[in-house]
N, C-alpha and C positions, 0 to 999 in steps of 0.2 A: 194743438192736440184736438182730435175729434174722433168719434166712433164711426168707422167706415166698414161696411160689410160687403161681401161679394161671394162668388162661387169659385170653387177650385177649378183650375184649368183642365182637369180631367173630367169635369162634369159636361161631357159633350152634349147630353140631352138639354141642358140649360142653354148652352151656346147655340145649338141648332134651333131650339124653340123660340129664341129671340132674334133669329135671322142674322146672327153674327157670323161673319166670314172667318172660318178657321185659318185660312191662308193669311188674312190680314192680322189676326191675333199673333200667329207665328212670326210674321214680319215685324210687328211692333215689338215683340219680345226681343227679337234679334237686334233691333235698333237700340232698345233700352240698354241692353247689356254691352253692346259694342260701344255706345257712348260712354258708359262707365269705364271701359277699358282704355279707349283711345282718345276721347275728347280731352283737350288741355284743361286741367284743373278739375276734372270730374272725378269724384272719389268712387271707389269700388265697394259695393255692399259685401260685407264679410260673412254673411250667412245666407247665401241664396239657395233656397230649396223650395219644393212644391208647396209646402205649408205657409210660406211667406209671400206667396203671390196669389192674388185672386182676380177675378174678372166680374164686371157688372155691366149690364146694358145701359146705354146712354142714348135716349131717343132724341136728345137735343142736337145730335150730330147725324148727318146723313150716312147711309150705308155707302161704303163698307167700313166706315170709321165710327160706327154706332156703339162703342163700348169704351170702358175705362179699364186700364190695368192698374191694380193697386198693389204696392209693395209694403210689407210689414217689417217690423224689427229693425229700426234704424239706430241701434245702440252702438254699432261699431262699423266704421268705414276705414279703408286704407287708401292712401294716395300712391298711385303707381309711378315710380320714377320715370322721367322722360326717356332716359336711355333704354329702359326695359320696354316701354311702349313702342319705341322705334324698332328694337330688335324683334319683338313679338310680331309687329306688323310685317316686317320683312320675312319672318319665318312663315307666316300664313300666306303671303304672296308666293313664296317659294313652294309651299305645299299645293296651292291651287294651280301653279304652273308645272307641277311634277318635277321641279328642279331639285334633284337629290343633293347636289353639291351645296346649293343655297340652303336647303333644309338643315343639312349637317352643320354648316357654318353658323346659322342663326340659332339653332338649338343650343350650340355650345355658348354662343354669345349671350343668349337670354337666360339660360337655365344651367349652364355648366355641364351639359350632356356630352358624354364622350362618344366616339365613333362606335364603340362596342355597345353602348346603351341606346344608340340612336334608333334602331329598328323598333324596339319596344316602346320608346318614347313617342315615336311617330304614330304608332298604333293607339297609344294612350290619348293623345291629343285629338285624334280624328275619330276614334271609335271604329276604325277600319283595319283590315288586314294589311300588313306592310306592303304586300304586292299591289293592292289597290291604291295605296298612297303613292307609290312610285309610278303608277300608271295615270294618275290624276283622279282624286276622289270625287270631283264634281262631274266627271264623265262616266265613271264606272259605277253602275248600280250595285247595291248590296244584294248579293244572291244568297239563297239558302245554303249553298256550299260554303260561302264565306262565313256565314253565321256559325255553321257547324265546325268549321276549322278553328274559329276563335274559341268556341266552347270547348273543343277538345284540347286546345293549347292551354286554356286556363286549368283544366283538369290535370294536365301533365306537368304542372309546376310553374306555369307562367304567372299565375296570380302571385306567388311568393316573390318572384323576381320583380313583378310590378310594385308590390309593397315596398320592397327594398329600394327600388328606383325612386319612388315618390318620397321616401324618407330622406333622400339626399338632395332633393330640389329645394331652392329658396322658398320660404313660407309665402312670400307675396306671389310667387309663381304658382304655388299650389292653389291659392285663392282664384287666380285667373283660370286655372284648369277646372276648378269646381264650377265656376260661372259658365265656362265653355261647355262642360258636360251637361249642366242644367239646361242650357239653351237647346242643345241637341236632343235631350230626352223629352223636353216639352214639345219640341217640334214633332218628334215621333209620336208622342201621345195624342197630339191633336189630329193625327191622321190626315194631314193636309193633302190637297190635290196637287199642290205646286211641288211637293217633294223637297228634299234638302237643298236643291240647287239654289233656290232663291235666298235661303239663309246664308249659304256660302258667298253669294254675290254681294249681299249686304255687308257681310264681314269684310269682303275684299274692298268694298267702297271705302269703309272707314280706315282699313289698313293702308290703302293707296293714298288717302288724304294725309295720313300721318307721315308717310314717306315723302310726299310732295312738299309738306311743310318743312321737313328737314332739309330737302334740297334747296328750297328757297332761302332758308336760314344760312346755309353754307354759301350760296351765291351772294347774299347781302354782305357777308363777311369779306367778300372779294371786291365789293364796290356796288355801285348803283346797278339795279336790275335792268336799267335802260341801256347800259353799255352794250355794244353790239355782241361781244363774246358772251356776256351774261344773258342777254335777251335770247340768244340762240338756245341756251341751256334751259331757260325758263319755258320756252315753247316746247322743247322736248319733254320736260318734266310734266307740264300741264297735259300734253297729249297722252302720256302714259296714264295719268290720273283720270282724264276724261274718258278714255277707252273703257275703263272698268264701269263707270257710270253709264256709259252708252249701252254696254252689254246688259247691265241690270235693267235699264229702261226698256230695251228690246224684249227681254224675257218677260217683264211685267206686262208689257203691251200684249205679248203672245198669250199670257194667262188670262188677261181681261177679255181679249177677243174671243177666246174659246168659251169662257164663261158666259159672255153675252149671247152666244149662239147655243148655249145649253150643252156644250161638249165637255167631256171629262178632260181635265188638264193632265197632260203628260209631258215629260221632258222631251224636247226636240231631239230627233235622231242625232247622235253624236255629242249631245249636250252643249254646254257653252263654257269655254275656257274663261278663267277670271282675268287673264292678262294677255 
């Protein structure tokens, strides 16, 4: 136990005055919470909110990693069942692929969501209009028209439907949604130049690793990974996983290159698909 202080993540004046990269703060937060959700044996913080997370400058590390993220209130954690980790990973990979059939399948598998509930559920987990979800949330930028459409829908009774839906979801899944929503809101509050795409790709990397580990486990159950038939499937599984990491690496290189030349970072035309 020790007394550790910091500044709220919405204290942009503090972040900027200490030459802390908002983009790296957002990326670090994405990694922290995705580790809690997807990493084997990593428990999930049960009360993630803006008051339980602070930042402080750390000059012992070079830029852009010259800061610490501090989490408070460690009184309660939950372990996410492996089966839920895997279903949730597949759900997000389907979301980032705009694979509606996959989204519906893994929404039902992970949270018991019916086909009737699915459009509202898809909007709830992404914070986007359902039409944007089916087109690919990592490619379609959030427009003023979309924001207005969501606001109008909430006023037309959608909020009551959402409350009813959330009341039917498993409690552990509600914790995951709360963490997901916090990460998204913190990213927006930081007003990053990288935009939400980088956070989506970080999520995709952890989700892809979870699926890759499951594929390896199934192949081991069939015998040695060195057997010709198994080795072929291992290569295919690894290729799918590596492709996500490669796209994240390319996008991060793109961001760093633009920053090096003093250019404002923007999402490349057409975006980057996660898979």
